[in-house]
N, C-alpha and C positions, 0 to 999 in steps of 0.2 A: 045645806050643803049644795042645793040646786043651783044658787045664785055663783058659789065658787065654781061649780063645774061648767056652768055657762061661760065664765069668764076664761077659764082654761080653753074650752073649745074656741073662743074668739082669737085667743093667743095663738092656737094651731093654726087657724085659717090665716091669721097675719104671717105667720112664719112660713106656711105653704105660698102665699103670695110673693114673698120675698125670694123664694127657692131655698129656704134655710131648714134643711131636713134635720141637722143635729137639734135645733130649737124644737122642732115637732117631736123628736124622740125624748126630749127632756120630760115631756108630759106623759110618757107611755110607762106603763109598769113594767118592771123588770120580769114578772110573770105573764106577761101578754098571754092570752090565750086564742085570739083571733085578730086579724087585720086583713081586709080585703073587699073586694067587689064581688057581690053574690052573683053568679052566673054559672050556667051548666057549661057553656062553651069554654074551651081553653085556648083558641086559636088568637085571642086579643091578649097582647102582652101584659097589660096590666090587671086582668081578670084573674087574680091568684088568690089563693087562701094561705095566708101566713099565720104560722103559730108561736113564732119566736121574735123578739124584739129585735135581735140582731139581724133578721131578715128584712125587716121594714125597708131599709134604703133601696132593696131590690124592686119594691112597688113603685117608688118615686123615680128610680132610674128608669124602669121599663115605660112609665108614663111620660117621662121628659124626653124620651127618645122617639116615642111614637106620636106625641100629640103636642102641639103648640096652641096653647089658650091665648084667644084674644080678648076674653072675658071670662072671669070667674067671680060670681057674686053669691055669697052666703046671703039667704034672704030672711026666711022665717024660722025662729027659734023656739023650742018647747023643751022644758026642762022638768024632771021629776027627782027623787032623791039620788037615784043612781044613774039615771039616762039623761042624754040630751040628744035631741032630734034637730035636724036642720035640714032645709032645703036649699039646694044650691042651683043657681042657674047659670049657664055657661055658653060661650061660643068657641069653638076650636077648630083646628085644621089638623087632618091626620097628614103627618110628614111623608109617608111613604108614597101617597098617591093625590095629594091636594085636596081630598074630599073635606067640604065643610060640614060642620055640626054646629047648628044654630038653635039657639033657645031651647036648649036641652035643659031637663030639670032631673036633678039627682035627690035622693034622699039618703042622708047620712045618719047613723045612730052610733053614739058614743056610749059605752058602758064604763062607769067609774067604780073604783074601790080606793078608799083612802087618798082621794084627791088626784088619783091617776087614772089615765085610760087603760083598761084592761081588755077592751073589746072595740074595735071599730068595722062597722059594717057599712058599705056603700052600696045603694040599689040605684042602677040606671037603667035606661032603656037598652038593654043589651043586645036585642036584634038589630036595633038602628045603628048602635055602636059598631056591632060587629060587621054589618053590610058596609058601612062607611070604611072600616079599616080593611076589610077584604076587597073592596071595590066592586061590589056586586049591587 
């Protein structure tokens, strides 16, 4: 199962790279229990905790309106029976103020049930992202 789940995650990243949110949604379970970036702060638009599949496009909308990626590279993958982990390296520009984010590293964890994602948690350097977004 871990190889199949890994292939699904790679398809999700390919769809994200194309801006194809419907293709991402195809791989999410109808009873999604969590989707979001883990953060205590709530003033960065994409730092949200989603618990319904129908609301996942809000995450991509918020991110697309706030950030322009100039590089987004899934790099290292690890998989177990129900989880796939991936480090992602990226460069981006905050649209509202032109601040640059360079060589950022995120960790993404996908949890699977029956071949579909029931949970996605993204971890990023929320303090650095927040400072860039707020211009501080």
